[in-house]
BASE-626194 format. One record per residue (C-alpha): z, y, x; residue in one letter; residue number from 1. Coordinates in pm, 1 decimal. Layout:
! residues N
          Z          Y          X   r     k
          Z          Y          X   A   NUM
...
! end
This chain:
! residues 549
          Z          Y          X   r     k
     1404.5     -346.1     -923.7   M     1
     1365.8     -288.8    -1267.1   Q     2
     1043.0     -453.5    -1376.9   L     3
      927.1     -365.4    -1747.8   R     4
      584.4     -581.5    -1819.6   L     5
      349.6     -454.3    -2089.5   R     6
      272.8     -817.5    -2247.3   L     7
      -34.4     -898.7    -2432.9   R     8
      -19.7     -897.5    -2811.7   V     9
     -236.9    -1082.7    -3096.0   T    10
     -436.6     -802.8    -3220.5   V    11
     -610.6     -755.5    -3525.7   S    12
     -938.1     -564.3    -3546.2   F    13
     -947.5     -464.4    -3956.8   R    14
    -1016.9     -111.1    -3827.5   D    15
    -1313.7     -281.0    -3632.2   L    16
    -1449.6     -426.6    -4014.4   V    17
    -1377.5     -161.9    -4140.6   E    18
    -1596.5       50.1    -3951.7   A    19
    -1901.7     -190.8    -3949.6   L    20
    -1869.1     -203.7    -4338.5   S    21
    -1848.2      194.8    -4342.1   A    22
    -2085.1      369.2    -4512.8   D    23
    -2170.4      587.6    -4251.5   T    24
    -2283.9      357.5    -3988.8   L    25
    -2640.7      351.1    -3966.6   E    26
    -2823.4      121.8    -4223.3   P    27
    -2994.0     -100.3    -3945.5   A    28
    -2667.7     -117.3    -3728.8   L    29
    -2522.8     -239.9    -4048.8   R    30
    -2731.6     -565.7    -4012.1   E    31
    -2730.1     -706.1    -3734.8   T    32
    -2628.5    -1008.5    -3657.0   R    33
    -2290.3     -928.2    -3564.7   F    34
    -2244.5     -687.2    -3803.0   A    35
    -2342.9     -934.5    -4052.3   R    36
    -2085.1    -1125.3    -3958.3   A    37
    -1789.9     -886.4    -3946.0   R    38
    -1580.6    -1069.3    -4219.0   E    39
    -1541.1    -1359.9    -3944.0   L    40
    -1324.3    -1086.6    -3723.3   L    41
    -1052.8    -1200.1    -3984.4   H    42
    -1038.9    -1473.4    -3810.2   A    43
    -1045.0    -1389.6    -3453.0   V    44
     -729.1    -1410.0    -3243.4   K    45
     -726.0    -1279.5    -2876.4   V    46
     -381.4    -1182.2    -2659.5   R    47
     -487.0     -892.8    -2485.4   T    48
     -328.8     -524.8    -2393.7   F    49
     -371.7     -259.0    -2661.4   R    50
     -589.9      -29.2    -2446.8   P    51
     -855.1     -330.4    -2414.4   V    52
     -798.3     -433.0    -2771.2   A    53
     -917.6      -64.1    -2860.8   K    54
    -1196.5       -1.9    -2611.0   A    55
    -1359.4     -363.7    -2803.8   I    56
    -1304.6     -207.6    -3159.5   S    57
    -1492.8      159.3    -3011.3   A    58
    -1754.3       10.7    -2840.2   H    59
    -1824.2     -299.5    -3118.8   Y    60
    -1829.1       14.5    -3333.1   A    61
    -2078.4      189.3    -3210.8   K    62
    -2326.1     -106.4    -3096.1   H    63
    -2285.4     -417.1    -3357.7   P    64
    -2455.1     -603.1    -3110.1   K    65
    -2397.0     -964.0    -2920.4   F    66
    -2355.7     -922.0    -2559.1   I    67
    -2198.9    -1274.1    -2459.0   W    68
    -2439.5    -1486.1    -2725.2   I    69
    -2779.0    -1548.1    -2799.7   E    70
    -2940.3    -1766.3    -3077.6   G    71
    -2600.0    -2065.6    -3133.9   D    72
    -2461.5    -2020.1    -2757.3   A    73
    -2341.3    -1797.4    -2463.4   I    74
    -2615.3    -1664.4    -2241.7   N    75
    -2730.9    -1599.7    -1904.5   K    76
    -2499.4    -1290.9    -1864.4   K    77
    -2153.6    -1501.5    -2046.1   A    78
    -2244.1    -1743.7    -1833.0   R    79
    -2290.3    -1492.2    -1518.3   A    80
    -1937.4    -1316.2    -1600.2   A    81
    -1746.5    -1650.1    -1662.0   L    82
    -1876.5    -1756.4    -1300.9   A    83
    -1741.9    -1420.7    -1209.8   V    84
    -1395.9    -1476.5    -1310.5   L    85
    -1328.5    -1795.4    -1240.3   E    86
    -1368.5    -1742.3     -868.0   A    87
    -1204.9    -1439.1     -846.8   V    88
     -892.2    -1518.0     -617.1   D    89
    -1161.9    -1381.4     -340.0   K    90
    -1066.0    -1084.8     -474.1   F    91
     -670.5    -1157.6     -416.3   G    92
     -639.5    -1165.1     -827.5   L    93
     -527.7    -1468.8    -1060.0   S    94
     -867.9    -1689.5    -1235.2   P    95
     -575.8    -1773.7    -1483.2   N    96
     -540.5    -1442.1    -1599.6   D    97
     -923.7    -1369.3    -1724.6   Y    98
     -991.9    -1793.9    -1854.3   Q    99
    -1091.4    -1813.7    -2179.9   L   100
     -833.0    -2003.5    -2411.1   N   101
     -899.2    -2368.0    -2420.6   P   102
    -1042.3    -2457.6    -2776.7   R   103
    -1307.7    -2149.6    -2715.1   T   104
    -1425.6    -2243.2    -2344.9   K   105
    -1426.0    -2588.9    -2497.2   L   106
    -1681.2    -2391.9    -2814.3   A   107
    -1866.0    -2201.9    -2522.3   A   108
    -1925.5    -2479.2    -2299.2   T   109
    -2163.4    -2696.7    -2588.3   G   110
    -2435.0    -2548.4    -2808.0   G   111
    -2497.9    -2568.0    -3185.8   G   112
    -2177.3    -2391.8    -3216.6   T   113
    -2172.4    -2189.1    -3563.0   E   114
    -2128.7    -1843.7    -3634.4   L   115
    -1737.7    -1803.4    -3644.2   K   116
    -1684.8    -1915.0    -3333.0   A   117
    -1974.7    -1744.7    -3126.5   L   118
    -1765.8    -1430.2    -3279.8   V   119
    -1442.1    -1543.0    -3129.9   Q   120
    -1652.0    -1632.9    -2734.7   I   121
    -1758.2    -1271.9    -2844.8   E   122
    -1458.6    -1084.5    -2889.9   V   123
    -1232.9    -1287.6    -2615.5   E   124
    -1471.0    -1259.6    -2366.7   L   125
    -1494.3     -968.1    -2436.1   S   126
    -1100.5     -892.0    -2369.0   A   127
    -1146.5    -1111.9    -2025.5   K   128
    -1352.5     -907.5    -1890.1   V   129
    -1171.7     -604.7    -1919.5   L   130
     -807.5     -687.9    -1888.0   T   131
    -1027.8     -778.4    -1524.6   Y   132
    -1170.7     -487.3    -1513.3   A   133
     -776.9     -260.8    -1543.1   L   134
     -678.5     -490.2    -1268.3   D   135
     -938.6     -472.1    -1054.3   A   136
     -983.2      -89.7    -1096.1   K   137
     -572.0      -54.8    -1075.7   R   138
     -390.7     -335.6     -963.9   G   139
     -184.8     -554.1    -1194.5   R   140
      139.7     -401.6    -1133.7   I   141
      232.3      -33.0    -1241.8   D   142
      382.5       41.1     -898.1   P   143
      581.1      275.7    -1039.7   N   144
      817.1       65.1    -1207.4   R   145
      945.2     -125.2     -930.7   I   146
     1135.7      135.4     -717.8   S   147
     1220.2      492.6     -725.8   G   148
     1011.1      485.0     -306.1   Y   149
      647.5      409.7     -540.3   H   150
      525.4      785.1     -698.5   D   151
      162.7      722.3     -817.1   F   152
      -44.6      817.1    -1088.1   I   153
     -150.0      561.5    -1253.7   R   154
     -575.8      523.8    -1281.0   K   155
     -704.8      587.8    -1623.6   D   156
     -982.4      251.3    -1640.2   V   157
    -1269.8      368.6    -1907.9   D   158
    -1246.7       52.5    -2023.8   L   159
    -1523.8      185.3    -2346.4   V   160
    -1776.4      288.0    -2025.0   S   161
    -1724.2      -44.9    -1891.8   V   162
    -1819.1     -279.4    -2225.6   M   163
    -2110.9       14.6    -2256.4   R   164
    -2221.4      -74.5    -1874.9   S   165
    -2137.7     -453.7    -1904.5   L   166
    -2403.3     -456.7    -2256.5   S   167
    -2684.9     -271.8    -2058.7   E   168
    -2669.8     -361.2    -1685.3   S   169
    -2939.9     -665.7    -1582.4   D   170
    -2645.5     -730.0    -1316.0   D   171
    -2351.5     -853.9    -1417.9   T   172
    -2202.8    -1056.7    -1143.3   S   173
    -2244.1     -761.2     -921.8   G   174
    -2132.3     -505.3    -1186.0   Y   175
    -1802.9     -712.1    -1210.0   I   176
    -1746.8     -787.7     -872.7   T   177
    -1818.8     -349.3     -803.9   R   178
    -1473.9     -333.7    -1018.7   L   179
    -1300.9     -340.1     -722.7   N   180
    -1214.6      -64.3     -461.2   P   181
    -1570.7       47.5     -271.0   D   182
    -1470.0       69.3       56.3   N   183
    -1522.7      -60.3      407.0   A   184
    -1094.6     -156.0      425.4   H   185
    -1132.6     -397.9       98.0   F   186
    -1448.2     -573.7      221.7   K   187
    -1244.5     -609.9      544.0   A   188
     -930.3     -757.6      342.4   L   189
    -1219.9    -1032.2      186.4   V   190
    -1361.2    -1142.5      467.3   Q   191
    -1056.9    -1191.8      605.1   E   192
     -888.4    -1394.3      319.1   L   193
    -1173.8    -1646.4      327.7   A   194
    -1134.8    -1670.5      702.0   R   195
     -754.5    -1745.0      663.3   L   196
     -821.4    -2016.7      349.4   R   197
    -1126.5    -2182.9      573.6   A   198
     -875.7    -2188.5      860.6   E   199
     -786.6    -2520.4      999.4   V   200
     -437.3    -2598.2      963.5   K   201
     -329.7    -2660.1     1377.1   R   202
      -25.2    -2721.4     1536.3   E   203
      251.0    -2452.7     1488.1   Q   204
      497.4    -2357.5     1731.8   I   205
      786.4    -2261.7     1613.2   T   206
     1106.4    -2042.7     1795.5   I   207
     1403.9    -2027.1     1682.8   A   208
     1321.4    -1613.5     1546.1   P   209
     1710.2    -1470.0     1619.2   D   210
     1700.3    -1540.9     1950.4   I   211
     1786.7    -1242.1     2179.0   L   212
     1687.9    -1412.2     2547.6   L   213
     1731.8    -1118.1     2860.1   R   214
     1675.6    -1194.3     3188.4   P   215
     1925.6    -1392.3     3404.3   G   216
     2003.9    -1561.8     3023.8   G   217
     2008.5    -1948.9     2947.9   V   218
     1792.2    -2085.2     2634.0   S   219
     1699.8    -2391.4     2515.0   S   220
     1446.8    -2202.8     2302.6   E   221
     1288.0    -2128.3     2702.4   L   222
     1028.8    -2450.0     2645.1   V   223
      938.0    -2323.2     2306.7   R   224
      847.2    -1994.4     2508.3   I   225
      690.3    -2122.9     2797.4   V   226
      466.4    -2303.0     2567.3   A   227
      383.8    -2050.7     2312.5   A   228
      283.9    -1830.9     2610.9   I   229
       44.2    -2087.9     2723.7   R   230
     -126.9    -2091.5     2342.5   Q   231
     -152.6    -1687.4     2327.4   R   232
     -153.0    -1558.3     2653.5   G   233
     -489.1    -1429.4     2821.7   T   234
     -668.5    -1665.4     3123.4   E   235
     -590.1    -1326.7     3322.9   K   236
     -238.3    -1423.1     3255.6   L   237
     -200.6    -1732.4     3309.7   K   238
     -411.0    -1737.8     3660.7   K   239
     -169.7    -1477.1     3722.8   Q   240
      109.4    -1679.2     3664.4   H   241
      -10.3    -2015.4     3718.5   S   242
      250.5    -2110.4     4009.9   A   243
      531.9    -2070.6     3759.1   I   244
      372.7    -2235.4     3466.1   L   245
      244.3    -2559.9     3709.1   A   246
      598.7    -2574.9     3818.4   Q   247
      805.6    -2488.0     3478.6   Y   248
      939.4    -2896.5     3404.0   A   249
     1120.4    -2732.8     3072.9   G   250
     1463.9    -2585.3     3229.3   G   251
     1675.8    -2355.9     3000.9   E   252
     1754.7    -2077.4     3287.6   D   253
     1521.1    -1752.7     3252.8   Y   254
     1457.2    -1718.2     3606.9   S   255
     1287.8    -1417.5     3784.5   P   256
      998.6    -1607.7     3769.8   E   257
      968.6    -1671.0     3415.6   L   258
     1054.0    -1336.9     3355.6   V   259
      729.3    -1196.5     3503.4   A   260
      540.9    -1454.2     3309.3   L   261
      699.3    -1309.5     2967.5   V   262
      721.2     -875.2     3075.9   R   263
      325.5    -1025.0     3192.8   G   264
      206.1    -1118.2     2817.1   F   265
      482.1     -837.0     2671.1   Q   266
      232.4     -554.4     2822.0   R   267
      -77.5     -752.6     2733.7   E   268
       26.5     -728.1     2361.9   N   269
      138.7     -347.0     2351.4   G   270
      474.9     -429.2     2377.5   L   271
      782.6     -289.5     2569.2   Q   272
      730.8     -459.1     2932.5   A   273
     1094.4     -595.3     2989.8   D   274
     1176.4     -938.7     2988.5   G   275
     1366.8     -904.2     2704.5   I   276
     1261.4    -1215.7     2432.6   V   277
     1382.2    -1042.9     2086.4   G   278
     1238.2     -995.8     1757.7   R   279
      909.4     -842.3     1841.9   N   280
      818.7    -1046.5     2118.9   T   281
      875.4    -1367.1     1898.9   I   282
      634.6    -1190.0     1662.1   R   283
      395.3    -1186.5     1943.1   A   284
      452.9    -1570.9     2046.9   L   285
      470.4    -1732.7     1701.5   V   286
      151.1    -1571.7     1520.6   P   287
      236.9    -1580.6     1143.3   M   288
      138.7    -1912.2      938.5   R   289
     -131.4    -1896.5      755.3   R   290
       54.3    -1894.7      421.3   Q   291
      238.6    -1592.7      508.0   E   292
      -97.2    -1393.1      560.1   K   293
     -304.0    -1488.3      284.2   I   294
       19.3    -1328.9       64.8   A   295
       20.1    -1022.6      270.3   R   296
     -387.2     -958.2      239.6   V   297
     -312.3    -1041.2     -116.4   E   298
      -71.8     -787.8     -133.1   L   299
     -311.9     -551.3       70.2   A   300
     -556.5     -583.4     -208.4   M   301
     -305.5     -507.0     -480.1   E   302
     -194.1     -189.5     -299.1   R   303
     -522.4      -49.4     -230.4   L   304
     -585.4     -112.6     -604.1   R   305
     -324.6      178.7     -668.4   W   306
     -499.5      422.7     -469.7   L   307
     -874.7      642.8     -538.2   P   308
    -1147.4      346.4     -551.9   Q   309
    -1344.0      586.1     -236.5   K   310
    -1052.0      729.0       35.5   L   311
    -1302.8     1040.8       92.4   G   312
    -1470.2     1138.9      394.1   S   313
    -1191.1     1310.8      515.5   R   314
     -799.0     1232.9      526.0   Y   315
     -472.3     1109.7      679.0   V   316
     -385.4      815.9      627.6   F   317
       16.2      699.2      701.9   I   318
      128.2      314.6      684.1   N   319
      455.9      261.4      722.0   Q   320
      508.7     -101.6      865.0   P   321
      259.8      -25.2     1156.8   S   322
      468.2      319.0     1256.5   F   323
       56.7      482.6     1283.6   V   324
      -79.2      820.8     1162.2   A   325
     -454.1      843.4     1170.2   T   326
     -666.8     1108.6     1087.5   Y   327
    -1002.5     1025.1      946.7   V   328
    -1323.2     1277.3      961.7   N   329
    -1722.6     1110.7      812.8   G   330
    -1578.3      771.8      771.7   G   331
    -1429.6      714.3     1144.1   E   332
    -1091.0      731.9     1278.5   E   333
    -1088.6     1032.3     1499.8   L   334
     -712.9     1046.9     1566.1   L   335
     -477.5      773.9     1618.7   T   336
      -68.6      853.6     1689.9   M   337
      237.3      691.7     1693.7   R   338
      493.0      797.7     1359.2   A   339
      826.3      769.6     1271.4   I   340
      876.4      689.4      935.9   V   341
     1199.4      641.8      810.4   G   342
     1496.9      424.0      846.8   K   343
     1599.3      195.8      565.6   K   344
     1862.0      366.5      431.4   S   345
     1626.2      638.5      424.8   N   346
     1293.5      513.5      296.8   Q   347
      984.2      731.9      304.4   T   348
      841.8      741.4      -40.5   S   349
      476.8      599.6     -101.5   V   350
      234.5      842.7     -230.3   F   351
     -108.4     1029.5     -272.2   V   352
     -138.4     1415.0     -167.6   D   353
     -313.6     1707.6      -25.7   K   354
     -276.0     1856.3      294.6   I   355
     -212.2     2209.5      257.4   E   356
      -34.8     2421.2      517.0   T   357
       53.2     2432.5      893.4   V   358
      400.2     2603.6     1025.9   E   359
      469.6     2700.6     1339.9   Y   360
      818.7     2718.5     1473.3   S   361
      961.8     2572.1     1177.4   P   362
     1316.0     2670.4     1034.0   Y   363
     1460.3     2319.6      979.4   W   364
     1665.1     2286.2      579.4   G   365
     1877.8     2070.0      623.7   V   366
     1877.8     1863.8      320.9   P   367
     2268.0     1857.6      125.0   L   368
     2297.4     1497.4      216.0   S   369
     2252.4     1557.3      658.3   I   370
     2523.6     1791.1      548.2   I   371
     2765.9     1569.4      422.7   V   372
     2654.1     1238.2      586.5   N   373
     2635.6     1372.1      935.0   E   374
     2769.7     1744.3      985.6   M   375
     3100.1     1703.4      774.5   L   376
     3307.5     1458.0      995.4   P   377
     3263.5     1658.3     1293.9   R   378
     3324.6     2010.8     1069.7   L   379
     3628.9     1868.3      975.7   S   380
     3691.6     1881.5     1326.1   R   381
     3520.3     2174.6     1461.0   D   382
     3453.0     2426.7     1187.1   P   383
     3288.8     2631.8     1390.8   S   384
     3079.0     2354.1     1502.8   Y   385
     2716.0     2498.8     1314.4   L   386
     2832.8     2838.2     1420.3   D   387
     2808.8     2734.8     1792.3   R   388
     2480.0     2519.0     1772.7   L   389
     2306.5     2841.7     1639.1   G   390
     2244.0     2716.7     1297.6   Y   391
     2232.8     3005.8      960.3   E   392
     2474.1     2922.5      692.9   V   393
     2437.8     3150.7      409.7   T   394
     2524.4     3154.9       26.0   T   395
     2286.4     3134.7     -293.9   P   396
     2265.2     3494.1     -263.3   S   397
     2093.0     3478.5       91.4   G   398
     2423.0     3665.1      291.9   R   399
     2518.9     3539.6      610.4   H   400
     2874.4     3327.3      663.2   V   401
     3043.7     3214.9      946.8   P   402
     3082.2     2767.8      926.5   S   403
     3416.3     2864.0      994.8   Y   404
     3448.3     3017.1      674.5   S   405
     3369.3     2774.1      393.6   V   406
     3481.3     2530.8      254.4   N   407
     3291.8     2256.5      320.8   W   408
     3464.9     1986.1      135.6   Y   409
     3373.7     2179.2     -235.9   A   410
     3013.3     2204.5      -90.4   V   411
     3056.1     1823.6       -3.3   A   412
     3143.1     1773.4     -399.1   T   413
     2913.0     2017.2     -524.2   K   414
     3163.4     2242.7     -618.7   R   415
     3023.0     2584.5     -393.4   T   416
     2640.1     2582.6     -323.6   A   417
     2531.0     2673.9       62.8   I   418
     2241.0     2677.3      280.4   N   419
     2249.3     2591.2      699.9   V   420
     1901.7     2574.0      802.6   R   421
     1847.0     2564.9     1192.5   Q   422
     1638.9     2847.3     1379.5   P   423
     1319.5     2767.4     1519.1   P   424
     1352.0     2652.6     1892.3   G   425
     1323.3     2408.1     2147.7   P   426
     1643.6     2225.9     2071.7   S   427
     1485.7     2280.6     1612.2   N   428
     1523.6     1920.4     1490.5   A   429
     1142.9     1968.8     1369.7   L   430
      992.2     2084.6     1703.4   G   431
      727.5     2340.3     1691.0   A   432
      526.5     2261.9     1415.9   V   433
      540.2     2113.9     1059.7   K   434
      217.1     2035.1      807.1   I   435
      330.6     2011.5      467.8   L   436
      182.9     1856.5      145.4   F   437
      425.3     1984.9     -165.5   P   438
      613.1     1668.4     -306.5   N   439
      890.8     1563.0     -479.7   K   440
     1001.8     1382.5     -197.7   H   441
     1072.8     1688.3        9.8   A   442
      905.8     1455.6      324.6   I   443
      630.1     1645.4      584.0   Y   444
      509.1     1563.1      894.7   M   445
      593.0     1719.7     1156.7   H   446
      709.0     1740.1     1546.5   D   447
     1070.4     1612.1     1756.6   T   448
     1250.0     1708.2     2058.8   P   449
     1311.5     1309.6     2063.5   N   450
     1011.8     1222.5     2260.0   K   451
     1144.6      882.1     2340.4   D   452
     1194.7      746.1     2013.9   L   453
      778.9      697.6     2056.3   F   454
      847.5      452.0     2313.3   E   455
     1004.2      196.7     2057.5   R   456
      798.5      -72.2     1860.1   D   457
      962.2      -19.0     1554.0   R   458
      944.0      361.6     1470.7   R   459
     1244.4      365.1     1178.6   A   460
     1480.3      639.5     1299.1   F   461
     1381.8      963.6     1041.9   S   462
     1582.9     1063.0      725.6   H   463
     1221.6     1022.2      518.2   G   464
      993.2     1233.2      718.5   C   465
      720.5     1154.9      864.4   I   466
      725.8     1230.2     1285.1   R   467
      451.0     1291.2     1478.7   L   468
      368.7     1135.0     1828.5   A   469
      103.5     1414.1     1890.7   K   470
      130.6     1701.8     1624.4   P   471
      -30.0     1991.7     1760.1   R   472
     -354.3     1765.3     1805.3   A   473
     -299.0     1685.2     1404.6   M   474
     -224.3     1995.5     1270.7   A   475
     -550.3     2112.0     1505.7   A   476
     -735.4     1836.1     1302.0   A   477
     -588.2     1938.0      965.5   V   478
     -720.3     2318.9     1003.8   L   479
    -1022.0     2228.8     1148.6   G   480
     -938.9     2401.4     1455.1   R   481
     -883.2     2333.1     1856.0   T   482
     -532.6     2237.4     2028.5   T   483
     -499.2     2509.9     2247.3   S   484
     -569.1     2759.3     1931.9   Y   485
     -254.1     2552.8     1791.1   V   486
      -66.7     2613.8     2135.0   D   487
     -136.2     2919.6     2120.2   R   488
       -3.3     3001.2     1779.8   R   489
      317.8     2787.5     1871.9   I   490
      346.9     3010.3     2172.0   A   491
      384.7     3332.0     2004.3   E   492
      689.4     3205.3     1940.0   G   493
      712.4     3331.3     1492.5   Q   494
      764.2     3154.0     1218.0   N   495
      388.0     3182.7     1039.0   N   496
      242.4     2976.9      825.9   R   497
     -156.6     2922.1      788.2   E   498
     -319.6     2741.1      486.6   D   499
     -591.7     2494.9      533.9   L   500
     -895.8     2632.2      381.8   S   501
     -971.6     2315.1      228.1   E   502
     -690.7     2107.3      162.0   S   503
     -699.6     1728.4      268.7   I   504
     -601.4     1396.8      107.9   P   505
     -261.8     1205.3      219.1   I   506
     -213.3      866.2      211.4   Y   507
      183.3      762.2      260.1   V   508
      131.5      396.0      241.0   S   509
      278.8       62.8      258.7   Y   510
       74.1     -200.6      406.2   F   511
      175.6     -568.2      644.3   T   512
     -205.9     -629.9      661.3   A   513
     -433.0     -350.7      732.5   W   514
     -772.2     -345.0      893.4   P   515
     -751.5     -180.7     1269.9   D   516
    -1106.8       40.8     1302.6   P   517
    -1314.1     -297.4     1365.1   K   518
    -1244.5     -433.9     1087.8   G   519
    -1023.1     -666.3     1238.9   Q   520
     -690.3     -714.3      999.9   V   521
     -343.6     -670.7     1182.3   Q   522
      -24.1     -766.0     1059.2   Y   523
      311.5     -554.4     1019.8   F   524
      652.9     -647.5      961.3   E   525
      799.8     -591.1      614.3   D   526
      981.2     -315.5      729.6   L   527
     1132.8     -157.6      363.9   Y   528
     1122.4     -598.1      202.9   D   529
      871.2     -440.4       -9.6   R   530
      675.9     -728.9       25.8   D   531
      917.5     -932.8     -138.6   V   532
      935.1     -759.7     -415.3   Y   533
      627.0     -699.8     -511.2   L   534
      542.6    -1058.8     -508.6   I   535
      835.6    -1087.3     -697.6   R   536
      634.9     -882.0     -984.4   A   537
      293.6    -1033.2     -914.0   I   538
      472.4    -1376.0    -1001.2   E   539
      727.1    -1187.3    -1289.6   R   540
      340.0    -1058.7    -1406.4   T   541
      210.8    -1322.9    -1388.2   E   542
      459.2    -1585.8    -1559.4   A   543
      453.8    -1331.8    -1849.2   A   544
       97.8    -1320.2    -1901.0   R   545
       61.3    -1715.3    -1935.6   Q   546
      365.1    -1717.2    -2166.2   A   547
      206.9    -1533.2    -2375.1   A   548
     -143.8    -1700.2    -2388.3   G   549
! end
């Protein structure tokens, strides 16, 4: 990860002094208290970001009036702003990033403050609120600087408009709070964060995370597994297996009775009920520690700020860590299905796009990386391999050639260009339907002939694209058609495309904490270790901000 930080700089407000001194300024504005104090702006020292300083100068040049000062002290509006900035941790932000420097804060708490200090308070508080506005609206971190898998258009925040609204609003606290994302998902995360922080810590059972216990096996961890089921299992489960729970005396033999108990627990928690105690079962047995949950909720809040303020009334949402694709219409989740995303070596990127087209009976254009890494070893042993499987091999001009006639080593070293595609059919890697939202990552949603993979709990098997458990239902939803209509189009057996009457937003996202339709936040594995890198980025950003003063 290479993270470049935009450090705050000590800014000069000479341009503002010049604007307030200009003959073009209306006489009435030239005589305001703030304008008459313009020469004191030379002494103002504020470390902030250049866009913030630019917005401050632009606002006060046109509206040279104090926002936060009344008489010789801060006003009600300033006190409301300071109170909000003190409590921004409830929105997953750090209050330290928005505090006045100690000398300014001391001056702000007293009355009878001299004009020079009042000007410093005015400008510095404006800078802190605008910094908060930037962070609340678009996040502290520019995701595109974390890794190449992040691809977002960085939001442009109109800070001049924010300044104008602050000066005009009678509800300062409400206005500043509303700078955060305005959607049900963010509100659910705020509630979850408050609940977690208020939660009383109870005794935590720990189970070795690397255990793999199969039926008939032996493990010293079994006593803790049973204890966790007693703590986490439903009353119905414990009643059904009351005999073994009463008889179990802490032995290490994984007996058939205990296997049945574990299978019941797995079934209750939506896991594959195979009786094997591995990573997913342990995650259900041992709830995530409170501090880890808090961290994941805060990361979810940061990531949500990278997305539009409102997700829209109709959209498709992919959450990679939960392996789920959701279609939303009218604010309701009308369709939810299991999804398969990229392997850790072929990670699915995160970005926002628009669904434009549904393709029936698609061809699969085989990427060069798959040709080189997966097909080339077979071609070296069997040059006619692609011909026998029915793949089409063509030159860049479109001329068909047999696979045995191609110098595949030259293709691998990019000295020769060749195109390989798989025609439509029951064995086609994309299945019967493909849903496109053109993007530079060549990622799309599609069907697959390998339906059995959807039964797995951890569904990271693709080369980056998103496979859907119910692709026909998703195609029908985005087209605004019925599933039977899509079935008829596929039954024609012809490769064909149909454009949507209106494109639909799609969010290919990564949230290890995310609310379900009832607003209950669910937690998921950090599939690609992206939480680790985002935490690192936030820590470095906070350290740099504090060092900059």
